[in-house]
C-alpha positions in Angstrom: 0.0 0.0 0.0 1.3 3.5 -1.0 2.2 5.9 1.7 -0.9 7.9 2.8 -1.2 11.6 1.9 -0.5 14.2 4.6 -4.2 14.8 5.1 -4.9 11.1 5.5 -2.0 10.8 7.9 -3.4 13.6 10.0 -6.7 11.8 10.3 -5.1 8.4 11.1 -2.9 10.0 13.8 -5.9 11.8 15.3 -8.0 8.6 15.4 -5.2 6.6 17.0 -4.5 9.3 19.6 -8.2 9.8 20.4 -8.5 6.1 21.0 -5.3 6.1 23.0 -6.6 8.8 25.3 -10.2 7.5 25.6 -11.6 7.2 29.1 -14.1 4.7 27.9 -13.4 2.0 25.3 -15.3 2.1 22.0 -15.1 3.6 18.5 -13.9 7.1 18.0 -16.8 9.4 17.0 -16.9 11.7 14.0 -17.4 14.7 16.2 -14.3 13.9 18.2 -12.2 13.7 15.1 -13.6 16.9 13.8 -12.8 18.7 17.1 -9.3 17.3 17.2 -8.5 18.5 13.7 -10.5 21.7 13.9 -12.7 20.9 10.9 -16.4 20.6 10.3 -18.3 17.4 11.1 -19.2 17.2 7.5 -15.6 17.4 6.4 -14.6 14.8 9.0 -17.4 12.5 7.9 -16.3 12.7 4.2 -12.7 11.8 5.1 -13.7 8.9 7.3 -15.6 7.5 4.4 -12.5 7.8 2.3 -10.4 6.1 5.0 -12.9 3.2 4.9 -12.7 3.0 1.1 -8.9 3.0 1.3 -8.9 0.2 3.9 -7.4 2.3 6.7 -10.5 2.4 8.9 -13.9 0.8 9.4 -17.0 2.8 10.2 -19.2 1.3 12.9 -22.8 2.2 12.2 -24.2 4.9 14.5 -21.1 4.6 16.7 -17.9 5.9 15.1 -14.7 4.7 13.4 -12.0 2.1 14.2 -8.6 1.8 12.5 -7.8 -1.4 10.6 -4.4 -3.0 11.0 -3.2 -1.1 8.0 -4.6 2.1 9.5 -2.9 1.5 12.8 0.4 0.7 11.1 0.3 4.0 9.1 -0.8 6.0 12.2 2.1 4.6 14.3 4.6 5.4 11.5 3.7 9.1 11.4 3.5 9.2 15.2 7.0 7.7 15.4 8.3 10.4 13.0 6.5 13.2 14.9 7.9 12.1 18.3 11.4 11.5 17.0 11.4 15.0 15.4 10.2 16.6 18.7 13.0 14.8 20.5 15.6 15.9 18.0 14.5 19.5 18.0 14.5 19.7 21.8 17.7 17.8 22.5 19.9 18.9 19.5 18.5 22.3 18.6 17.5 23.4 22.1 13.9 24.2 21.2 11.4 24.5 24.1 8.8 21.8 24.4 6.0 24.2 23.5 7.7 24.9 20.1 8.7 21.4 19.0 5.1 20.0 18.6 4.1 22.7 16.1 7.3 22.2 14.0 7.0 18.4 14.1 3.4 18.7 12.9 4.8 20.1 9.6 7.9 18.0 9.2 6.4 14.6 10.1 4.9 14.2 6.6 8.3 14.6 4.9 10.4 12.1 6.8 11.1 8.7 5.3 11.3 5.6 7.3 15.0 5.4 6.6 15.6 8.9 7.8 13.5 8.3 10.9 15.8 5.3 11.7 18.9 7.5 11.3 17.4 10.1 13.6 16.6 7.4 16.2 20.1 6.0 16.0 21.7 9.5 16.3 19.6 10.1 19.4 20.5 6.7 21.0 17.0 5.2 20.3 15.0 7.3 22.8 11.9 5.6 24.3 9.9 8.8 25.0 9.6 12.3 23.5 10.0 15.5 25.5 6.4 15.4 26.6 6.8 11.8 27.9 4.9 10.1 25.1 6.3 6.7 24.1 8.0 6.6 20.7 6.8 3.7 18.5 9.6 1.4 17.2 10.2 1.0 13.5 8.2 -2.3 13.7 5.2 -0.6 15.1 5.5 -1.6 18.8 4.6 1.0 21.4 5.0 0.8 25.1 1.8 1.2 27.2 2.2 2.4 30.8 -1.0 2.6 33.0 -1.5 6.1 34.2 -4.1 8.4 35.8 -4.7 12.1 35.4 -3.3 14.4 38.1 -6.9 15.8 38.5 -8.0 12.3 39.6 -5.6 12.0 42.5 -7.0 12.2 45.9 -5.6 14.6 48.6 -2.4 13.2 50.0 -1.7 11.0 47.0 1.7 11.0 45.4 2.9 9.9 41.9 5.4 10.7 39.2 4.5 12.6 36.0 4.6 10.3 33.1 3.5 12.4 30.2 1.5 15.6 29.4 -1.0 16.3 26.6 0.9 18.3 24.0 -1.6 20.0 21.7 -1.8 23.4 23.4 1.3 25.5 23.4 0.1 27.9 26.1 -0.8 24.9 28.4 2.7 23.5 27.8 4.3 26.8 28.8 2.1 26.9 31.9 3.1 23.4 33.0 6.8 24.0 32.3 6.8 27.2 34.4 5.4 25.2 37.3 7.8 22.3 36.9 5.1 19.8 35.9 7.3 17.8 33.5 8.0 14.1 33.0 9.8 12.2 35.8 9.0 14.8 38.4 7.3 13.6 41.7 4.1 15.3 42.6 1.9 15.2 45.7 -1.7 16.5 45.9 -2.1 18.7 49.0 -5.7 19.6 48.4 -8.6 20.2 46.1 -10.3 23.6 46.3 -14.1 23.5 46.5 -16.5 24.1 43.6 -14.0 23.1 40.9 -11.2 25.4 42.0 -7.4 24.9 41.7 -5.6 21.8 43.0 -2.7 22.5 45.3 0.3 20.4 44.3 3.8 19.9 45.7 6.2 19.6 42.8 9.5 17.9 43.2 9.2 17.6 47.0 9.6 21.4 47.5 7.6 23.8 45.4 3.9 24.2 45.9 1.8 25.4 43.0 -1.9 25.8 42.3 -3.1 24.0 39.2 -6.4 24.6 37.5 -8.5 21.4 37.0 -8.2 21.7 33.2 -4.4 21.8 33.4 -4.3 19.0 35.9 -6.4 16.9 33.5 -3.6 17.2 30.9 -1.0 15.7 33.2 -0.8 11.9 33.3 0.9 10.4 36.3 2.2 6.9 37.1 
């Protein structure tokens, strides 16, 4: 099968990541895909039909869409390229973690499998990107580590940050300024009433207030 177009790759990646982040198991809905890619529901519906025709996805009537094995393989390939590029840009060019996602979104479509392998080798075959997300191997294997969201931890609970959602540049800057980055230990000191900020001790010393929406973007192990 030929390499998917950039537009198809974007959809496959979005479907895979939505399924990866799902709180409840089941097909990814058209509206979820549309929201993730900032397109209309009609546009998303048309592309999902195309993915079905191409053999990359199967539409489940009145439920949503699921990737086929070919779709999953293609999605993991572009995700591998994206996360390797993020790691290269951060470690070799010194770019901040809120910049690398945007740049990798553009470059991921123009990297061959051979070049991705060369980048991985030059970086020492990293297992995670700067945001803590696992980097798929060239054979399509990806590590899965059970995690919970920081917002779900009870008062007094402690954990280690595993990864953070990386789609919002402003959110990434907010988290970085407060030290909420992968491998840092966190302890929940308290939840404010009526959906207010969560008080968190970061790294055993610093105490910061984290809005629930930001805490929801932090995955802890």
